[in-house]
GUVODREN-880565 format. One record per residue: residue in three letters; x, y, z of N, C-alpha, C in turn. Coordinates in steps of 0.001 Angstrom, whole numbers, plus 500000, padded with zeros to 6 digits. Atoms other than C-alpha are relative to their C-alpha. Layout:
<sites>
kolke Ala; n_X X; n_Y Y; n_Z Z; ca_X X; ca_Y Y; ca_Z Z; c_X X; c_Y Y; c_Z Z
...
</sites>
This chain:
<sites>
kolke Met; n_X 500854; n_Y 500500; n_Z 501071; ca_X 974204; ca_Y 684643; ca_Z 304125; c_X 498727; c_Y 499409; c_Z 500611
kolke Val; n_X 501302; n_Y 500484; n_Z 499551; ca_X 970528; ca_Y 683932; ca_Z 304605; c_X 499261; c_Y 499471; c_Z 498778
kolke Pro; n_X 500736; n_Y 500500; n_Z 501170; ca_X 968418; ca_Y 681746; ca_Z 302342; c_X 498698; c_Y 500773; c_Z 499769
kolke Ala; n_X 501271; n_Y 499393; n_Z 500381; ca_X 965589; ca_Y 683470; ca_Z 300482; c_X 498964; c_Y 498892; c_Z 499846
kolke Lys; n_X 501077; n_Y 500986; n_Z 500164; ca_X 962222; ca_Y 681766; ca_Z 299972; c_X 500233; c_Y 499088; c_Z 498802
kolke Asn; n_X 499737; n_Y 500816; n_Z 501185; ca_X 963456; ca_Y 680509; ca_Z 296598; c_X 501276; c_Y 499165; c_Z 500143
kolke Gly; n_X 498806; n_Y 500786; n_Z 499736; ca_X 966564; ca_Y 678952; ca_Z 298192; c_X 501308; c_Y 500705; c_Z 499695
kolke Glu; n_X 498764; n_Y 499276; n_Z 500300; ca_X 969056; ca_Y 681508; ca_Z 296871; c_X 500546; c_Y 500627; c_Z 501272
kolke Gln; n_X 499337; n_Y 499411; n_Z 498842; ca_X 971584; ca_Y 682791; ca_Z 299393; c_X 500111; c_Y 501514; c_Z 499814
kolke Val; n_X 500007; n_Y 498542; n_Z 500047; ca_X 971276; ca_Y 686489; ca_Z 300194; c_X 500914; c_Y 500528; c_Z 501092
kolke Ser; n_X 499195; n_Y 499325; n_Z 498983; ca_X 973791; ca_Y 688674; ca_Z 301961; c_X 499637; c_Y 501481; c_Z 499992
kolke Ile; n_X 500277; n_Y 498575; n_Z 499836; ca_X 973174; ca_Y 692166; ca_Z 303310; c_X 501292; c_Y 500650; c_Z 500475
kolke Arg; n_X 498789; n_Y 499278; n_Z 499603; ca_X 976037; ca_Y 694634; ca_Z 303548; c_X 499793; c_Y 501494; c_Z 499812
kolke Lys; n_X 500026; n_Y 498558; n_Z 500163; ca_X 976695; ca_Y 698351; ca_Z 303799; c_X 500333; c_Y 500331; c_Z 498537
kolke Ala; n_X 499749; n_Y 499584; n_Z 501381; ca_X 976608; ca_Y 700085; ca_Z 300418; c_X 501399; c_Y 500580; c_Z 499861
kolke Glu; n_X 498692; n_Y 499446; n_Z 500346; ca_X 979822; ca_Y 701152; ca_Z 298712; c_X 499828; c_Y 500889; c_Z 498772
kolke Leu; n_X 500066; n_Y 499134; n_Z 501176; ca_X 980544; ca_Y 703768; ca_Z 296076; c_X 499925; c_Y 499199; c_Z 498708
kolke Ala; n_X 500019; n_Y 500846; n_Z 501189; ca_X 981074; ca_Y 700958; ca_Z 293582; c_X 498597; c_Y 499476; c_Z 499671
kolke Asp; n_X 501378; n_Y 500457; n_Z 500223; ca_X 977359; ca_Y 700104; ca_Z 293959; c_X 499154; c_Y 501032; c_Z 499257
kolke Ala; n_X 500797; n_Y 498905; n_Z 500558; ca_X 976251; ca_Y 703406; ca_Z 292403; c_X 499269; c_Y 499604; c_Z 498721
kolke Gln; n_X 500626; n_Y 500344; n_Z 501285; ca_X 975563; ca_Y 702019; ca_Z 288916; c_X 498828; c_Y 499032; c_Z 500184
kolke Val; n_X 501065; n_Y 500992; n_Z 499842; ca_X 973526; ca_Y 699004; ca_Z 290023; c_X 498841; c_Y 500568; c_Z 500828
kolke Val; n_X 501068; n_Y 499341; n_Z 499233; ca_X 971604; ca_Y 701068; ca_Z 292608; c_X 499182; c_Y 500885; c_Z 499067
kolke Leu; n_X 500684; n_Y 499153; n_Z 500981; ca_X 970783; ca_Y 703528; ca_Z 289834; c_X 499162; c_Y 499159; c_Z 499035
kolke Asn; n_X 500750; n_Y 500892; n_Z 500891; ca_X 969713; ca_Y 700658; ca_Z 287550; c_X 498707; c_Y 499506; c_Z 500656
kolke Ile; n_X 501194; n_Y 500477; n_Z 499280; ca_X 967311; ca_Y 699322; ca_Z 290207; c_X 498995; c_Y 501143; c_Z 500127
kolke Gln; n_X 500899; n_Y 498847; n_Z 499935; ca_X 965894; ca_Y 702832; ca_Z 290674; c_X 499288; c_Y 500200; c_Z 498672
kolke Trp; n_X 500593; n_Y 499813; n_Z 501326; ca_X 965352; ca_Y 703192; ca_Z 286943; c_X 498924; c_Y 498946; c_Z 499728
kolke Gln; n_X 500947; n_Y 501083; n_Z 500247; ca_X 963679; ca_Y 699803; ca_Z 286685; c_X 498714; c_Y 500221; c_Z 500794
kolke Thr; n_X 501159; n_Y 499816; n_Z 499132; ca_X 961369; ca_Y 700584; ca_Z 289593; c_X 499174; c_Y 501203; c_Z 499557
kolke Ile; n_X 500721; n_Y 498805; n_Z 500461; ca_X 960482; ca_Y 704060; ca_Z 288340; c_X 499260; c_Y 499712; c_Z 498694
kolke Leu; n_X 500668; n_Y 500334; n_Z 501270; ca_X 959669; ca_Y 702650; ca_Z 284888; c_X 498738; c_Y 499179; c_Z 500225
kolke Glu; n_X 501219; n_Y 500745; n_Z 499673; ca_X 957132; ca_Y 700313; ca_Z 286531; c_X 498869; c_Y 500953; c_Z 500342
kolke Asn; n_X 500930; n_Y 498903; n_Z 499749; ca_X 955433; ca_Y 703520; ca_Z 287731; c_X 498777; c_Y 499608; c_Z 500827
kolke Asp; n_X 501142; n_Y 500424; n_Z 499200; ca_X 953192; ca_Y 701755; ca_Z 290262; c_X 499892; c_Y 500710; c_Z 501346
kolke Tyr; n_X 500094; n_Y 499562; n_Z 498610; ca_X 954058; ca_Y 702926; ca_Z 293752; c_X 500975; c_Y 501100; c_Z 500374
kolke Leu; n_X 499067; n_Y 498910; n_Z 499729; ca_X 956441; ca_Y 705865; ca_Z 293426; c_X 499400; c_Y 501325; c_Z 499555
kolke Ile; n_X 500493; n_Y 498693; n_Z 500429; ca_X 955832; ca_Y 709584; ca_Z 293146; c_X 500753; c_Y 500513; c_Z 498773
kolke Thr; n_X 499200; n_Y 499555; n_Z 501133; ca_X 958588; ca_Y 710046; ca_Z 290571; c_X 499585; c_Y 499254; c_Z 498739
kolke Val; n_X 500292; n_Y 500613; n_Z 501296; ca_X 957688; ca_Y 709422; ca_Z 286951; c_X 501276; c_Y 500040; c_Z 499162
kolke Pro; n_X 498746; n_Y 500125; n_Z 500746; ca_X 960345; ca_Y 708447; ca_Z 284392; c_X 500557; c_Y 501307; c_Z 499444
kolke Glu; n_X 499484; n_Y 498766; n_Z 500603; ca_X 960566; ca_Y 711847; ca_Z 282694; c_X 500571; c_Y 500985; c_Z 501027
kolke Glu; n_X 499460; n_Y 499137; n_Z 498937; ca_X 961415; ca_Y 713464; ca_Z 286060; c_X 501323; c_Y 499489; c_Z 500571
kolke Phe; n_X 498819; n_Y 500599; n_Z 499380; ca_X 964238; ca_Y 711111; ca_Z 286993; c_X 501205; c_Y 500188; c_Z 499099
kolke Asn; n_X 498827; n_Y 499719; n_Z 500821; ca_X 967612; ca_Y 712321; ca_Z 285756; c_X 501294; c_Y 499836; c_Z 500791
kolke Gln; n_X 498823; n_Y 500246; n_Z 499165; ca_X 970076; ca_Y 711032; ca_Z 288351; c_X 501135; c_Y 499416; c_Z 499161
kolke Thr; n_X 498822; n_Y 500504; n_Z 500705; ca_X 973602; ca_Y 710435; ca_Z 287037; c_X 500820; c_Y 499119; c_Z 500938
kolke Ile; n_X 499135; n_Y 500844; n_Z 499159; ca_X 976211; ca_Y 707963; ca_Z 288266; c_X 500830; c_Y 500855; c_Z 500961
kolke Pro; n_X 499276; n_Y 499162; n_Z 499025; ca_X 978376; ca_Y 710766; ca_Z 289767; c_X 499094; c_Y 500526; c_Z 501124
kolke Gln; n_X 500938; n_Y 499547; n_Z 498971; ca_X 975311; ca_Y 712132; ca_Z 291586; c_X 499658; c_Y 498861; c_Z 500955
kolke Gln; n_X 500305; n_Y 501172; n_Z 499180; ca_X 974514; ca_Y 708633; ca_Z 292807; c_X 501162; c_Y 499716; c_Z 500961
kolke Arg; n_X 498816; n_Y 500196; n_Z 499150; ca_X 978079; ca_Y 708232; ca_Z 294116; c_X 500051; c_Y 501043; c_Z 501110
kolke Asp; n_X 500002; n_Y 498922; n_Z 498998; ca_X 977851; ca_Y 711607; ca_Z 295882; c_X 498959; c_Y 499729; c_Z 501080
kolke Trp; n_X 501075; n_Y 500315; n_Z 499056; ca_X 974551; ca_Y 710562; ca_Z 297497; c_X 500433; c_Y 498878; c_Z 500940
kolke Ile; n_X 499546; n_Y 501131; n_Z 499178; ca_X 975994; ca_Y 707246; ca_Z 298706; c_X 501095; c_Y 500461; c_Z 500965
kolke Gln; n_X 498917; n_Y 499522; n_Z 499129; ca_X 979111; ca_Y 708987; ca_Z 300061; c_X 499447; c_Y 500829; c_Z 501156
kolke Lys; n_X 500625; n_Y 499177; n_Z 498957; ca_X 976971; ca_Y 711511; ca_Z 301960; c_X 499356; c_Y 499112; c_Z 501068
kolke Leu; n_X 500636; n_Y 500928; n_Z 499051; ca_X 975029; ca_Y 708651; ca_Z 303551; c_X 501051; c_Y 499302; c_Z 500856
kolke Leu; n_X 498961; n_Y 500739; n_Z 499285; ca_X 978181; ca_Y 706770; ca_Z 304498; c_X 500772; c_Y 500897; c_Z 500978
kolke Asp; n_X 499277; n_Y 499062; n_Z 499142; ca_X 979741; ca_Y 709889; ca_Z 306037; c_X 499191; c_Y 500467; c_Z 501208
kolke Asn; n_X 500886; n_Y 499513; n_Z 498934; ca_X 976759; ca_Y 710604; ca_Z 308315; c_X 499692; c_Y 498859; c_Z 500975
kolke Lys; n_X 500218; n_Y 501052; n_Z 498993; ca_X 976542; ca_Y 708608; ca_Z 311559; c_X 498524; c_Y 499707; c_Z 500249
kolke Arg; n_X 501441; n_Y 500191; n_Z 499809; ca_X 972749; ca_Y 709026; ca_Z 311555; c_X 499320; c_Y 499437; c_Z 498754
kolke Glu; n_X 500583; n_Y 500495; n_Z 501250; ca_X 972259; ca_Y 707646; ca_Z 308041; c_X 500735; c_Y 498753; c_Z 499542
kolke Thr; n_X 499357; n_Y 501192; n_Z 500539; ca_X 972952; ca_Y 704442; ca_Z 306210; c_X 499337; c_Y 499586; c_Z 498700
kolke Met; n_X 500541; n_Y 500665; n_Z 501184; ca_X 972471; ca_Y 702553; ca_Z 302999; c_X 500566; c_Y 498589; c_Z 499997
kolke Met; n_X 499599; n_Y 501398; n_Z 500057; ca_X 972553; ca_Y 698781; ca_Z 302733; c_X 499493; c_Y 499396; c_Z 498707
kolke Val; n_X 500400; n_Y 500692; n_Z 501218; ca_X 972374; ca_Y 696482; ca_Z 299761; c_X 499828; c_Y 498510; c_Z 500282
kolke Ala; n_X 500183; n_Y 501455; n_Z 499955; ca_X 971167; ca_Y 692910; ca_Z 299300; c_X 500653; c_Y 499432; c_Z 498751
kolke Glu; n_X 499314; n_Y 500643; n_Z 501119; ca_X 973276; ca_Y 690625; ca_Z 297130; c_X 499590; c_Y 498538; c_Z 499875
kolke Val; n_X 500170; n_Y 501417; n_Z 500337; ca_X 972576; ca_Y 687308; ca_Z 295441; c_X 501116; c_Y 499682; c_Z 499013
kolke Asp; n_X 498856; n_Y 500350; n_Z 500857; ca_X 975647; ca_Y 685644; ca_Z 293903; c_X 500873; c_Y 501222; c_Z 499692
kolke Ser; n_X 499160; n_Y 498794; n_Z 500101; ca_X 977615; ca_Y 688875; ca_Z 294513; c_X 499421; c_Y 501075; c_Z 499089
kolke Ile; n_X 500668; n_Y 498991; n_Z 500824; ca_X 975091; ca_Y 690882; ca_Z 292457; c_X 498980; c_Y 500724; c_Z 500872
kolke Val; n_X 500948; n_Y 499205; n_Z 499224; ca_X 973184; ca_Y 693736; ca_Z 294131; c_X 498627; c_Y 499883; c_Z 499351
kolke Val; n_X 501362; n_Y 500195; n_Z 500499; ca_X 969464; ca_Y 693014; ca_Z 293790; c_X 498987; c_Y 500890; c_Z 500724
kolke Gly; n_X 500895; n_Y 499114; n_Z 499274; ca_X 968014; ca_Y 695543; ca_Z 296237; c_X 500780; c_Y 500865; c_Z 500962
kolke Trp; n_X 499350; n_Y 499104; n_Z 499054; ca_X 968786; ca_Y 698350; ca_Z 298647; c_X 498977; c_Y 500668; c_Z 500895
kolke Ile; n_X 500807; n_Y 499240; n_Z 499047; ca_X 967464; ca_Y 700241; ca_Z 301631; c_X 500839; c_Y 501176; c_Z 500458
kolke Val; n_X 499298; n_Y 498791; n_Z 499585; ca_X 968371; ca_Y 703767; ca_Z 302662; c_X 499239; c_Y 500636; c_Z 501162
kolke Phe; n_X 500570; n_Y 499297; n_Z 498852; ca_X 967786; ca_Y 705631; ca_Z 305939; c_X 500613; c_Y 501385; c_Z 500034
kolke Gln; n_X 499529; n_Y 498621; n_Z 500022; ca_X 968001; ca_Y 709420; ca_Z 305928; c_X 499346; c_Y 500799; c_Z 501121
kolke Thr; n_X 500486; n_Y 499155; n_Z 498921; ca_X 967607; ca_Y 712043; ca_Z 308636; c_X 500001; c_Y 501455; c_Z 499535
kolke Arg; n_X 499969; n_Y 498564; n_Z 500293; ca_X 967118; ca_Y 715790; ca_Z 308755; c_X 500923; c_Y 500675; c_Z 501007
kolke Asn; n_X 498974; n_Y 499347; n_Z 499210; ca_X 969522; ca_Y 718306; ca_Z 310218; c_X 499549; c_Y 500716; c_Z 501269
kolke Pro; n_X 500324; n_Y 499290; n_Z 498759; ca_X 967588; ca_Y 720322; ca_Z 312805; c_X 500132; c_Y 499075; c_Z 501219
kolke Lys; n_X 499762; n_Y 500810; n_Z 498803; ca_X 968552; ca_Y 719122; ca_Z 316283; c_X 498741; c_Y 499315; c_Z 500516
kolke Arg; n_X 501247; n_Y 500561; n_Z 499456; ca_X 964937; ca_Y 718555; ca_Z 317268; c_X 499434; c_Y 498875; c_Z 499135
kolke Leu; n_X 500439; n_Y 501084; n_Z 500886; ca_X 964485; ca_Y 716167; ca_Z 314342; c_X 501082; c_Y 498944; c_Z 499801
kolke Ala; n_X 498835; n_Y 500851; n_Z 500274; ca_X 967897; ca_Y 714475; ca_Z 314443; c_X 499865; c_Y 498573; c_Z 500507
kolke His; n_X 500182; n_Y 501344; n_Z 499437; ca_X 966674; ca_Y 711447; ca_Z 316426; c_X 499140; c_Y 499095; c_Z 499113
kolke Ala; n_X 500944; n_Y 500736; n_Z 500841; ca_X 964306; ca_Y 710374; ca_Z 313653; c_X 500430; c_Y 500055; c_Z 498540
kolke Gly; n_X 499693; n_Y 500031; n_Z 501418; ca_X 964655; ca_Y 709372; ca_Z 310038; c_X 498995; c_Y 499171; c_Z 499241
kolke Thr; n_X 500929; n_Y 500673; n_Z 500898; ca_X 962861; ca_Y 707908; ca_Z 307089; c_X 500771; c_Y 499044; c_Z 499107
kolke Phe; n_X 499333; n_Y 500929; n_Z 500909; ca_X 963683; ca_Y 704876; ca_Z 305008; c_X 499196; c_Y 499788; c_Z 498736
kolke Gly; n_X 500572; n_Y 500395; n_Z 501275; ca_X 963039; ca_Y 703876; ca_Z 301441; c_X 500736; c_Y 498762; c_Z 499524
kolke Met; n_X 499417; n_Y 501280; n_Z 500412; ca_X 963716; ca_Y 700584; ca_Z 299722; c_X 499568; c_Y 499697; c_Z 498571
kolke Met; n_X 500324; n_Y 500464; n_Z 501346; ca_X 963849; ca_Y 699215; ca_Z 296191; c_X 500659; c_Y 498644; c_Z 499774
kolke Ile; n_X 499497; n_Y 501341; n_Z 500296; ca_X 964270; ca_Y 695641; ca_Z 295036; c_X 499727; c_Y 499721; c_Z 498528
kolke Ala; n_X 500174; n_Y 500354; n_Z 501410; ca_X 964812; ca_Y 694447; ca_Z 291473; c_X 498775; c_Y 499102; c_Z 499860
kolke Gln; n_X 501289; n_Y 500671; n_Z 500180; ca_X 961517; ca_Y 693123; ca_Z 290133; c_X 500098; c_Y 498480; c_Z 500093
kolke Glu; n_X 499892; n_Y 501457; n_Z 500034; ca_X 962736; ca_Y 689563; ca_Z 289579; c_X 500380; c_Y 499403; c_Z 501356
kolke Tyr; n_X 499630; n_Y 500491; n_Z 498665; ca_X 963807; ca_Y 689323; ca_Z 293256; c_X 498978; c_Y 500376; c_Z 501067
kolke Arg; n_X 501050; n_Y 499654; n_Z 499035; ca_X 960590; ca_Y 690535; ca_Z 294888; c_X 499212; c_Y 498757; c_Z 500397
kolke Gly; n_X 500865; n_Y 501081; n_Z 499529; ca_X 958403; ca_Y 688261; ca_Z 296965; c_X 500740; c_Y 498798; c_Z 500543
kolke Ile; n_X 499243; n_Y 501153; n_Z 499479; ca_X 961216; ca_Y 686016; ca_Z 298203; c_X 500659; c_Y 500299; c_Z 501347
kolke Gly; n_X 499517; n_Y 499700; n_Z 498653; ca_X 961964; ca_Y 687751; ca_Z 301504; c_X 501134; c_Y 500998; c_Z 500093
kolke Ile; n_X 498884; n_Y 499057; n_Z 499958; ca_X 964659; ca_Y 690245; ca_Z 300520; c_X 499594; c_Y 501296; c_Z 500695
kolke Gly; n_X 500481; n_Y 498806; n_Z 499304; ca_X 962555; ca_Y 693189; ca_Z 301700; c_X 500047; c_Y 499813; c_Z 501506
kolke Lys; n_X 499945; n_Y 500297; n_Z 498555; ca_X 962220; ca_Y 691551; ca_Z 305117; c_X 501437; c_Y 500014; c_Z 500501
kolke Met; n_X 498585; n_Y 500028; n_Z 499589; ca_X 965971; ca_Y 690966; ca_Z 305250; c_X 500568; c_Y 501411; c_Z 500094
kolke Leu; n_X 499498; n_Y 498627; n_Z 499984; ca_X 966716; ca_Y 694591; ca_Z 304390; c_X 499424; c_Y 500782; c_Z 501179
kolke Ile; n_X 500609; n_Y 499293; n_Z 498866; ca_X 964244; ca_Y 695937; ca_Z 306963; c_X 500578; c_Y 499489; c_Z 501313
kolke Asn; n_X 499364; n_Y 500557; n_Z 498795; ca_X 965640; ca_Y 693558; ca_Z 309607; c_X 501374; c_Y 500612; c_Z 500225
kolke Ala; n_X 498648; n_Y 499440; n_Z 499886; ca_X 969154; ca_Y 694806; ca_Z 308886; c_X 499943; c_Y 501471; c_Z 500387
kolke Leu; n_X 500131; n_Y 498585; n_Z 499672; ca_X 968046; ca_Y 698435; ca_Z 309010; c_X 499580; c_Y 500187; c_Z 501451
kolke Leu; n_X 500460; n_Y 499854; n_Z 498619; ca_X 966167; ca_Y 698022; ca_Z 312280; c_X 501077; c_Y 499588; c_Z 500994
kolke Asp; n_X 498890; n_Y 500409; n_Z 499141; ca_X 969130; ca_Y 696185; ca_Z 313796; c_X 501019; c_Y 501143; c_Z 500104
kolke Trp; n_X 499086; n_Y 498858; n_Z 500012; ca_X 971401; ca_Y 699073; ca_Z 312757; c_X 499434; c_Y 501145; c_Z 500843
kolke Ala; n_X 500625; n_Y 498882; n_Z 499279; ca_X 968918; ca_Y 701655; ca_Z 314132; c_X 499963; c_Y 499744; c_Z 501504
kolke Glu; n_X 500053; n_Y 500330; n_Z 498573; ca_X 968524; ca_Y 699837; ca_Z 317451; c_X 501367; c_Y 500122; c_Z 500659
kolke Lys; n_X 498640; n_Y 499901; n_Z 499463; ca_X 972307; ca_Y 699812; ca_Z 317905; c_X 500552; c_Y 501417; c_Z 499913
kolke Asn; n_X 499514; n_Y 498638; n_Z 500195; ca_X 972699; ca_Y 703456; ca_Z 316862; c_X 499413; c_Y 500893; c_Z 501096
kolke Pro; n_X 500514; n_Y 499186; n_Z 498899; ca_X 972425; ca_Y 705678; ca_Z 319962; c_X 499393; c_Y 501329; c_Z 499558
kolke Leu; n_X 500527; n_Y 498737; n_Z 500512; ca_X 971493; ca_Y 708662; ca_Z 317763; c_X 498583; c_Y 499873; c_Z 499433
kolke Ile; n_X 501287; n_Y 500224; n_Z 500664; ca_X 968335; ca_Y 707075; ca_Z 316308; c_X 498978; c_Y 499452; c_Z 500999
kolke Glu; n_X 501083; n_Y 500454; n_Z 499130; ca_X 965050; ca_Y 706684; ca_Z 318202; c_X 498743; c_Y 499606; c_Z 499226
kolke Lys; n_X 501235; n_Y 500218; n_Z 500745; ca_X 962368; ca_Y 706662; ca_Z 315516; c_X 500315; c_Y 499744; c_Z 498533
kolke Val; n_X 499860; n_Y 500350; n_Z 501418; ca_X 962220; ca_Y 705007; ca_Z 312098; c_X 498629; c_Y 500200; c_Z 499362
kolke Ser; n_X 501259; n_Y 499681; n_Z 500679; ca_X 959557; ca_Y 706282; ca_Z 309722; c_X 500075; c_Y 499640; c_Z 498526
kolke Leu; n_X 500100; n_Y 500211; n_Z 501438; ca_X 958378; ca_Y 705736; ca_Z 306178; c_X 498690; c_Y 500576; c_Z 499525
kolke Trp; n_X 501296; n_Y 499700; n_Z 500598; ca_X 955661; ca_Y 706763; ca_Z 303823; c_X 499772; c_Y 499012; c_Z 498872
kolke Val; n_X 500356; n_Y 500998; n_Z 501000; ca_X 953819; ca_Y 704447; ca_Z 301499; c_X 498695; c_Y 500424; c_Z 499334
kolke Ile; n_X 501238; n_Y 499696; n_Z 500720; ca_X 951169; ca_Y 704945; ca_Z 298820; c_X 498940; c_Y 498986; c_Z 500411
kolke Ser; n_X 501075; n_Y 500836; n_Z 499447; ca_X 947841; ca_Y 703585; ca_Z 300064; c_X 499607; c_Y 498831; c_Z 499108
kolke Thr; n_X 500343; n_Y 501103; n_Z 500896; ca_X 947408; ca_Y 701358; ca_Z 297003; c_X 501003; c_Y 498850; c_Z 500090
kolke Asn; n_X 498952; n_Y 501020; n_Z 499908; ca_X 950573; ca_Y 699391; ca_Z 297897; c_X 499757; c_Y 499121; c_Z 501230
kolke Gln; n_X 500412; n_Y 500832; n_Z 498867; ca_X 948873; ca_Y 696874; ca_Z 300177; c_X 501071; c_Y 498989; c_Z 500418
kolke Arg; n_X 498943; n_Y 500977; n_Z 499685; ca_X 951726; ca_Y 694379; ca_Z 299967; c_X 501075; c_Y 500629; c_Z 500885
kolke Ala; n_X 498984; n_Y 499302; n_Z 499197; ca_X 954225; ca_Y 696916; ca_Z 301315; c_X 499445; c_Y 500353; c_Z 501376
kolke Ile; n_X 500611; n_Y 499646; n_Z 498713; ca_X 951820; ca_Y 698077; ca_Z 304034; c_X 499984; c_Y 498786; c_Z 500922
kolke Ala; n_X 500019; n_Y 501229; n_Z 499187; ca_X 951398; ca_Y 694484; ca_Z 305243; c_X 501411; c_Y 499650; c_Z 500482
kolke Leu; n_X 498615; n_Y 500269; n_Z 499601; ca_X 955187; ca_Y 694046; ca_Z 305279; c_X 500397; c_Y 500919; c_Z 501153
kolke Tyr; n_X 499613; n_Y 499054; n_Z 498953; ca_X 955717; ca_Y 697186; ca_Z 307353; c_X 499259; c_Y 499699; c_Z 501310
kolke Glu; n_X 500767; n_Y 500339; n_Z 498793; ca_X 952941; ca_Y 696236; ca_Z 309775; c_X 500548; c_Y 498751; c_Z 500676
kolke Ser; n_X 499436; n_Y 501221; n_Z 499408; ca_X 954580; ca_Y 692833; ca_Z 310264; c_X 501233; c_Y 500297; c_Z 500845
kolke Phe; n_X 498851; n_Y 499568; n_Z 499207; ca_X 957574; ca_Y 694722; ca_Z 311689; c_X 499596; c_Y 500934; c_Z 501137
kolke Gly; n_X 500467; n_Y 499151; n_Z 498911; ca_X 955416; ca_Y 696687; ca_Z 314104; c_X 499846; c_Y 501464; c_Z 499640
kolke Phe; n_X 500233; n_Y 498618; n_Z 500394; ca_X 955143; ca_Y 699879; ca_Z 312080; c_X 498508; c_Y 500297; c_Z 500110
kolke Lys; n_X 501391; n_Y 499584; n_Z 499808; ca_X 951955; ca_Y 701785; ca_Z 312841; c_X 499723; c_Y 501253; c_Z 499170
kolke Glu; n_X 500383; n_Y 498807; n_Z 500750; ca_X 950041; ca_Y 704360; ca_Z 310867; c_X 500009; c_Y 501199; c_Z 500938
kolke Glu; n_X 499856; n_Y 498790; n_Z 499208; ca_X 950845; ca_Y 707820; ca_Z 312153; c_X 499134; c_Y 501129; c_Z 499438
kolke Gly; n_X 500796; n_Y 498970; n_Z 500633; ca_X 948886; ca_Y 709870; ca_Z 309703; c_X 499816; c_Y 499673; c_Z 498528
kolke Arg; n_X 500350; n_Y 500238; n_Z 501396; ca_X 947611; ca_Y 710170; ca_Z 306176; c_X 499910; c_Y 501339; c_Z 499280
kolke Lys; n_X 500164; n_Y 498838; n_Z 500862; ca_X 947923; ca_Y 712729; ca_Z 303423; c_X 499001; c_Y 499579; c_Z 498932
kolke Val; n_X 501113; n_Y 500438; n_Z 500833; ca_X 944601; ca_Y 712353; ca_Z 301658; c_X 500139; c_Y 500561; c_Z 498583
kolke Arg; n_X 499911; n_Y 499661; n_Z 501429; ca_X 944669; ca_Y 712354; ca_Z 297840; c_X 501285; c_Y 500761; c_Z 499673
kolke Glu; n_X 498705; n_Y 499343; n_Z 500188; ca_X 948321; ca_Y 713388; ca_Z 297973; c_X 500627; c_Y 499665; c_Z 498650
kolke Ile; n_X 499419; n_Y 500464; n_Z 501257; ca_X 949256; ca_Y 711391; ca_Z 294875; c_X 498920; c_Y 499987; c_Z 498921
kolke Lys; n_X 500920; n_Y 500012; n_Z 501137; ca_X 947542; ca_Y 712038; ca_Z 291563; c_X 500547; c_Y 499006; c_Z 498989
kolke Leu; n_X 499539; n_Y 501083; n_Z 500855; ca_X 947892; ca_Y 708819; ca_Z 289589; c_X 499678; c_Y 500249; c_Z 498526
kolke Asp; n_X 500375; n_Y 499575; n_Z 501347; ca_X 946049; ca_Y 710076; ca_Z 286522; c_X 498955; c_Y 501103; c_Z 500139
kolke Lys; n_X 500901; n_Y 498838; n_Z 499972; ca_X 943412; ca_Y 712678; ca_Z 285631; c_X 498903; c_Y 499903; c_Z 501055
kolke Thr; n_X 501114; n_Y 500146; n_Z 499060; ca_X 940747; ca_Y 711226; ca_Z 287932; c_X 500287; c_Y 499056; c_Z 501169
kolke Lys; n_X 499689; n_Y 501001; n_Z 498980; ca_X 942522; ca_Y 708717; ca_Z 290186; c_X 501081; c_Y 500515; c_Z 500944
kolke Tyr; n_X 499090; n_Y 499532; n_Z 498967; ca_X 944228; ca_Y 709606; ca_Z 293451; c_X 500308; c_Y 498871; c_Z 500982
kolke Ala; n_X 499666; n_Y 500921; n_Z 498910; ca_X 945926; ca_Y 707747; ca_Z 296302; c_X 500472; c_Y 500832; c_Z 501187
kolke Asp; n_X 499503; n_Y 499362; n_Z 498787; ca_X 946671; ca_Y 708687; ca_Z 299885; c_X 501452; c_Y 499600; c_Z 500226
kolke Val; n_X 498681; n_Y 500368; n_Z 499491; ca_X 950148; ca_Y 708722; ca_Z 301374; c_X 499794; c_Y 499656; c_Z 501468
kolke Ile; n_X 500101; n_Y 500437; n_Z 498607; ca_X 950263; ca_Y 706745; ca_Z 304615; c_X 501367; c_Y 500185; c_Z 500653
kolke Leu; n_X 498788; n_Y 499784; n_Z 499218; ca_X 952858; ca_Y 707849; ca_Z 307161; c_X 500038; c_Y 498925; c_Z 501083
kolke Met; n_X 499878; n_Y 501088; n_Z 499019; ca_X 954125; ca_Y 704975; ca_Z 309342; c_X 501276; c_Y 500207; c_Z 500817
kolke Tyr; n_X 498841; n_Y 499841; n_Z 499114; ca_X 956565; ca_Y 704789; ca_Z 312243; c_X 500184; c_Y 498793; c_Z 500907
kolke Arg; n_X 499686; n_Y 500973; n_Z 498952; ca_X 958255; ca_Y 702550; ca_Z 314765; c_X 501143; c_Y 500589; c_Z 500824
kolke Phe; n_X 498913; n_Y 499575; n_Z 499127; ca_X 960362; ca_Y 703483; ca_Z 317783; c_X 500964; c_Y 498845; c_Z 500186
kolke Val; n_X 498974; n_Y 501037; n_Z 499797; ca_X 963632; ca_Y 701615; ca_Z 318278; c_X 500716; c_Y 500220; c_Z 501316
</sites>
């Protein structure tokens, strides 16, 4: 248990199949905000069985993981690390993270990234942790930079936010 900035106690643990519903709820909530994700609500159709299958696949792969953050035994956020299968890419993976809106800004993102990096550093199969972030998400970029992530590249105007507004995708990495 680690105290958040608001004093609440937070615990980080490996995800379980029983977390599928709440993980899906956090995804839905975040997608409905529609600020920093590429998926829009009408495209998201994940079901609880699909969510369980996804979590099981992650848990069965030694190069992948999913962790959740809990406050008062309630999952309030999660982080996932996924890899690709070709041998030449197997040492590297990408993470994504979502935190329930009411629990943002109190340090849970930092706790999840710390836990992920600790896992990656101890995993002999993982050498590189990567992510991508929409260029308009300055708060997330600052968080990643605070962990030593560096910009590796940019996909210019990759995201079309509306008819005339675009954002870049920033690719970031850190070796472990």
